[in-house]
MINURO-988238 format. One line per field, with one value per residue: x, y, z of N, C-alpha, C in turn; residue number from 1. Coordinates in nm, 4 decimals. Layout:
n_u <- (X | ...)
n_v <- (Y | ...)
n_w <- (Z | ...)
ca_u <- (X | ...)
ca_v <- (Y | ...)
ca_w <- (Z | ...)
c_u <- (X | ...)
c_v <- (Y | ...)
c_w <- (Z | ...)
num <- (NUM | ...)
//
This chain:
n_u <- (-1.7856 | -1.6549 | -1.8434 | -2.0583 | -1.9525 | -1.9149 | -2.1783 | -2.2842 | -2.1291 | -2.2066 | -2.4692 | -2.4434 | -2.3228 | -2.5299 | -2.7288 | -2.5978 | -2.5772 | -2.8460 | -2.9104 | -2.7531 | -2.8717 | -3.1324 | -3.0652 | -2.9505 | -3.1701 | -3.3359 | -3.1745 | -3.1627 | -3.4299 | -3.4660 | -3.2801 | -3.3906 | -3.6276 | -3.5286 | -3.4097 | -3.6342 | -3.7827 | -3.6032 | -3.6089 | -3.8692 | -3.8768)
n_v <- (3.6120 | 3.4173 | 3.2169 | 3.3176 | 3.3178 | 3.0464 | 2.9536 | 3.0727 | 2.9451 | 2.6766 | 2.7055 | 2.7842 | 2.5554 | 2.3767 | 2.4789 | 2.4411 | 2.1631 | 2.1035 | 2.2149 | 2.0533 | 1.8084 | 1.8470 | 1.9002 | 1.6575 | 1.4833 | 1.5853 | 1.5379 | 1.2614 | 1.1934 | 1.3025 | 1.1514 | 0.8984 | 0.9360 | 0.9843 | 0.7394 | 0.5749 | 0.6738 | 0.6135 | 0.3402 | 0.2987 | 0.3950)
n_w <- (2.3240 | 2.1655 | 2.1843 | 2.0392 | 1.7794 | 1.7489 | 1.7618 | 1.5317 | 1.3408 | 1.3677 | 1.2924 | 1.0257 | 0.9234 | 0.9678 | 0.7969 | 0.5561 | 0.5467 | 0.5309 | 0.2819 | 0.1159 | 0.1644 | 0.0619 | -0.2038 | -0.2708 | -0.2471 | -0.4501 | -0.6735 | -0.6666 | -0.7113 | -0.9658 | -1.1074 | -1.0791 | -1.2191 | -1.4759 | -1.5270 | -1.5256 | -1.7459 | -1.9404 | -1.9386 | -2.0216 | -2.2842)
ca_u <- (-1.7513 | -1.6279 | -1.9693 | -2.1377 | -1.8908 | -1.9418 | -2.3206 | -2.2998 | -2.0648 | -2.2919 | -2.5885 | -2.4030 | -2.3031 | -2.6634 | -2.7929 | -2.5260 | -2.6182 | -2.9848 | -2.9075 | -2.6970 | -2.9732 | -3.2385 | -3.0071 | -2.9329 | -3.3019 | -3.3798 | -3.0924 | -3.2026 | -3.5598 | -3.4438 | -3.2091 | -3.4877 | -3.7186 | -3.4565 | -3.3926 | -3.7658 | -3.8169 | -3.5105 | -3.6590 | -3.9956 | -3.8559)
ca_v <- (3.6388 | 3.2897 | 3.1414 | 3.3713 | 3.2670 | 2.9028 | 2.9372 | 3.1078 | 2.8405 | 2.5572 | 2.7401 | 2.7806 | 2.4139 | 2.3174 | 2.5241 | 2.3769 | 2.0227 | 2.1020 | 2.2386 | 1.9334 | 1.7032 | 1.8779 | 1.8833 | 1.5135 | 1.4257 | 1.6284 | 1.4676 | 1.1214 | 1.1847 | 1.3290 | 1.0356 | 0.7890 | 0.9695 | 0.9642 | 0.5948 | 0.5196 | 0.7116 | 0.5417 | 0.2033 | 0.2984 | 0.4201)
ca_w <- (2.1848 | 2.1001 | 2.1814 | 1.9280 | 1.6567 | 1.7438 | 1.7291 | 1.3909 | 1.2610 | 1.3701 | 1.2142 | 0.8848 | 0.8894 | 0.9647 | 0.6722 | 0.4467 | 0.5453 | 0.4849 | 0.1372 | 0.0529 | 0.1765 | -0.0347 | -0.3369 | -0.2912 | -0.2695 | -0.5836 | -0.7721 | -0.6640 | -0.7768 | -1.1078 | -1.1623 | -1.0851 | -1.3286 | -1.6025 | -1.5450 | -1.5602 | -1.8833 | -2.0290 | -1.9462 | -2.0968 | -2.4273)
c_u <- (-1.7331 | -1.7558 | -2.0541 | -2.0844 | -1.9231 | -2.0862 | -2.3448 | -2.2434 | -2.1539 | -2.4191 | -2.5589 | -2.3870 | -2.4379 | -2.7352 | -2.7296 | -2.5687 | -2.7602 | -2.9895 | -2.8581 | -2.8008 | -3.0829 | -3.1876 | -2.9928 | -3.0663 | -3.3520 | -3.3056 | -3.1351 | -3.3346 | -3.5451 | -3.3793 | -3.3046 | -3.5837 | -3.6547 | -3.4418 | -3.5238 | -3.8006 | -3.7250 | -3.5567 | -3.7845 | -3.9723 | -3.7863)
c_v <- (3.5072 | 3.2077 | 3.1865 | 3.3167 | 3.1200 | 2.8770 | 2.9667 | 2.9986 | 2.7173 | 2.5816 | 2.7326 | 2.6367 | 2.3446 | 2.3529 | 2.4539 | 2.2314 | 2.0099 | 2.1188 | 2.1151 | 1.8221 | 1.7232 | 1.8541 | 1.7355 | 1.4466 | 1.4592 | 1.5505 | 1.3228 | 1.1031 | 1.2035 | 1.2081 | 0.9181 | 0.8119 | 0.9456 | 0.8157 | 0.5309 | 0.5490 | 0.6410 | 0.3976 | 0.1956 | 0.3104 | 0.3024)
c_w <- (2.1085 | 2.0849 | 2.0634 | 1.7951 | 1.6403 | 1.7043 | 1.5824 | 1.3010 | 1.2542 | 1.2896 | 1.0650 | 0.8387 | 0.8767 | 0.8346 | 0.5524 | 0.4337 | 0.4916 | 0.3330 | 0.0637 | 0.0524 | 0.0728 | -0.1774 | -0.3707 | -0.3221 | -0.4094 | -0.6915 | -0.7820 | -0.7374 | -0.9273 | -1.1739 | -1.1794 | -1.2023 | -1.4637 | -1.6305 | -1.5884 | -1.7056 | -1.9823 | -2.0461 | -2.0328 | -2.2472 | -2.4955)
num <- (1 | 2 | 3 | 4 | 5 | 6 | 7 | 8 | 9 | 10 | 11 | 12 | 13 | 14 | 15 | 16 | 17 | 18 | 19 | 20 | 21 | 22 | 23 | 24 | 25 | 26 | 27 | 28 | 29 | 30 | 31 | 32 | 33 | 34 | 35 | 36 | 37 | 38 | 39 | 40 | 41)
//
């Protein structure tokens, strides 16, 4: 029983980390794009 809960928890944490990673990458790209366009204008 405990093993199942632990596996689910680690899976949830893994998914969360993945989402954060993707969100961070998107934010970084967006920020870079905004900075570039700010420099151009």
